[in-house]
N, C-alpha and C positions, 0 to 999 in steps of 0.2 A: 547371184540372187539379183531381179532388178522389180521392180513393185510397179503397176498401173497408175498410181497417183502418191503424191506424199503429201504431207498438211505441211513440210515444210522442208525446203532446199536452202542448205548453209550452202555459205561461198568465203573461202579460207586459207585458215595455217591449219596444217596436221601434221602436228610433233610429238614427239616422244620426251613428257614428265618422268627426269630425275628426281625424286622424292628424298632431301634427307631430314629427319628431324634429330634436331639438338635442344641442347641441357639450354645454350645461352645462345647470342651469335658471336664470333672470335673476334677478337678485333686486332687491330691491323701485326703480327709476330706473335698471335699468340693463339693455341691450338684451344680448341673445343673438342666438346664428346660427343659424337655423331649417334645418337639413341638406336635410330632405327634407319634407312635406307628403302624403297621401293620405287618401282617405273610403272608408268604407262602412258598411254595415249593424251598426247592434250592438246594446245590450240585452239581458238574459240571457234573453228567450224566445227572441231569435232565435235568438241562438248556441248555444242548446243544441240546438234545432229546425236546425241547419246540421250540427251535429256528431253529433247521431242519421243525419244522413244520409250523410256520409262514414264511418261506421262502417257501412255499410252497411241501412242502415233507413226507413223511410217515417213523414214527421214533418206536424206540420201548428202551427202557432201560431194562439192567440185573444188577440187584441191590438187597439192603434188604430193609426193614422194620421194626420194629417193631409191636404190634397188639394194639397199642394205636393210643388217638390222633391226637399225631401227625402226624403219619405215616397214621392214619383216611383223616387227612388234605391234607398231600402231593399225597396221593392219588389221590385224590377229584384234587387237582387242573391239575395233571399232566393227566386226565380222561378228562375234563373241555377244554383243549388244543388240545386233540384229537391225543394223544401219548399212544402207544400199552403199558400196564402195567402188560400184560400177561407176563412176565418172570420177575415179583418184586417176589422175594421172601418175605415170612410175615413169623417171627422167632415169634411162638405162646406163645412161654412160654418162661417169663423173658426177652420180647426182648424189650429195647427201640430203639427207631426213635434216629438217631442222631440230632441234629439242633447246629445252629450256632446265634449268639447273634449278630446283626450287630450294629452298632453307629456310625452314620450320621450325622458330621457338617455342617454344613450352607454354608460352602465352599466347597460341595463335600467328604469333604477326610473319611476316615471310621476308624474303629478298631471293631478288631472282635475275641471274644472269642468262639470256637469252641468243641463240644459233637460230636465226628463222630458214637456214639453206635454202633448196630449192622451193620451199612452199611461198617464197617474195616472187620465183622467176616463172611463176603460172601470169603466159603474159593476154591477154586480152582475146588473141584470132583463136587459143587453146578454149574458150568456153564455147561449151556448144548451147547457140541458141533454141533449138525444140525439145531440149530436157526441159527448160521453165511453163511450156506444156502441160507438165504434168503437179503443177501444184498450185495456190492460192497465194503461198505464205515464201520467199526470199528473204531470208538473214544472210546482211555481208556482217564479213565483221575481219575487221587489221586488217585489209588487204592492202596490197598498196594501190594508189587511187586511179590507174588506167584501165585497169581489170574489174576494179570495181563499178567503176563507173559504167561500164561496158554490160559489166550482168545486172546493175541497173534499170538500165534502157532495157535490154532484153527482156525481164523480166518485167517491168509496165507493159514495155507493147502485148504481151501473154495475159495482163488482166493479173498479173499476182499484187498481193500488199507488201512493200519492199521495206524493211528494217536495215536500218544500219547502227553499228557499233564500232565505231572510230577505235577505238585501242588508244592507248599514252604516245605510240610515235606515228600514229596517222594526223591526230589532233593537233600535233605540234606544227603540223603545214599551214593550217590557219584557214580563214574561212574560205576566202579567195580559192584556194588548193583545194578543195572539197565539194566546191559550188558541182561540180560534173558529176556526185554521186547525191548529196543533196538535193539537185532541182525532179530529180526520179525518186526523196527516198518516201516513205508514206510516214513511220517512227522514227526519231531518231537516239541513241540510249548511249550520251556521255554521263561521265563522273561526273564530279566540281572542277575537279584540275583539269580534264578534256573539256568539261564547256567553257573555261577560261581561257584554255590554251588556244581553242578555233575564233573564240570570238573576242579576243582581250578583254571582256566584261569579269571582274574580279568576281561581283552577284552573282549567285547562281540562277536569280530569276529572271534577272537581267538579259545575263548568256542564257539562258531560255527562250526570252523573247524576239534577241537577233537570228536565236537557229530558228523557228518558226514562220519569219517574217521571209525565209530563204523558202518557206514553199511545202517546207513538210509537216502533217498535219498534225502531230504526236510530236510533243516532246517530256522524255523522263532523263532526270538527272538523275542517275545514282548517290547519294548520298552515305555508304557504309551505313556505321551503323546510327545511323539518324534517319534512316529510311528512302523516299523516294518524292520526287517534285515530280507533279505532272502536268502540264502544259496544251492546250490547243486552245482554236480559233473557239470556242465555245463553254471549256471550262479549264478552273484550276484549282489542285488540291494535292496535301502532303498524303504520306501513308505510311505511319510506322515501322520500320524494320521487327519480325518479328523473326527469336531464338529462343527455342526449346530447350535451349541447353549450351556447353561449356563448347567457347571457339575451338574448334581445334584446326580449322585452314582455310584461312579466304582466300588460296585461289580457286577461281570457276565463278566465284558468288555472282559477280555480274552475266555469265553465262546462264549459270539458273534462272536466275530471272528474268535474262532474256529466254529460256525456251520455256517459263512458267507463264510468261505475259504471249507468249504465240500460241499456248494450246491452252490460255485460259482466256484469252481474245472469242475463242472456238466456242465457249459454254457461257463466259457473260457478258457485262457490258462494262466498258473499257476501269470506273473503278475496282469493279470485284476480278479484272482478272489480274489486276496489280495485285489484290491484296491477296490472292491466289498464288500469286507472285513471288511477295517477298517471304508468305509459306513457305513454298521449294528452297528459294538461296539460304533460309533460314536453317532450315534440317540439313543443307547441303556444308553450312560452314562448320556444321559438328562433326561431319568427317572429314577422313585424313584422302586427299586425293582431288586433282580439278574436276573431272567430271563425275563427282561421289554423289549424282544429284539423284533424289527419292526417287522411290517407284509415284503410281498416280493412288494408288491405296494407302499408303502412310499418310500424302497429304493429306487426301481426304478424310482420312481416321485423323489429324491433327485439327484439321477446319471444325470438323463435327466436335472434337474440344473444347475447340473456343468458340463454337455457336454459329457457326459461320454459315454448315450446311446443316441441316439439320437430320436426311435419314444415313 
């Protein structure tokens, strides 16, 4: 299945999440009881692509998986969600699909152990520039810098808006290492720890200013339960987080927010797009699974409840 037009193209990892719900985290040399186990597609690029679909858009992923059961499971989940998988490369020889072991305790806190597998082996020369002609938004997430920079440059050359979620690992490389991506990015979405790791600034507002000075147009700092801080050349504001129920699983909350921003910007000015996105992320954390992003109908029902939209 291939589309003529995508609301967003995501670039990054397609992994398999192996999820274990436990009563409590085990201490060293102690056993904790597994209450339930499940698995499903994960990786930021996959999560955001699914989010775009659930919020009423078309999406495709540029990524790499192995020719193995984990890869097959991940691709099947994406196809079920209606995500176009024709831009995902399958490495047939010695290719192992990456995976994440996610352990969730009864309060919704998480421990994660990750193996990126062939996801991180997507090389710059494997990016097809032509696919970027089919979209106005490209979202790059947690992928090696050289490939991310090439994808961002191709996207800008085709006139697309580029959002960049560096993720924990890439953020630790620091500002100079990330400049090749930042120079082509319109929006960057770090959390507070990542903003500090990139800039060296402990204060998230100072970190946001450093990031804005690199040339990006919009900085959104994710602050977990405290909401988001947004800085542009023209405005500065904070949006509180939104939580409609009990926190079950915070994995993928940032990806839900990213999908919400991408689709929100198609309908609303920036502050309202962020409000829309915080509702998307808030509903997501009440559900188990990194890509359990709500449907557009569910988000709109919640927005009506809080008086954000009247119809």
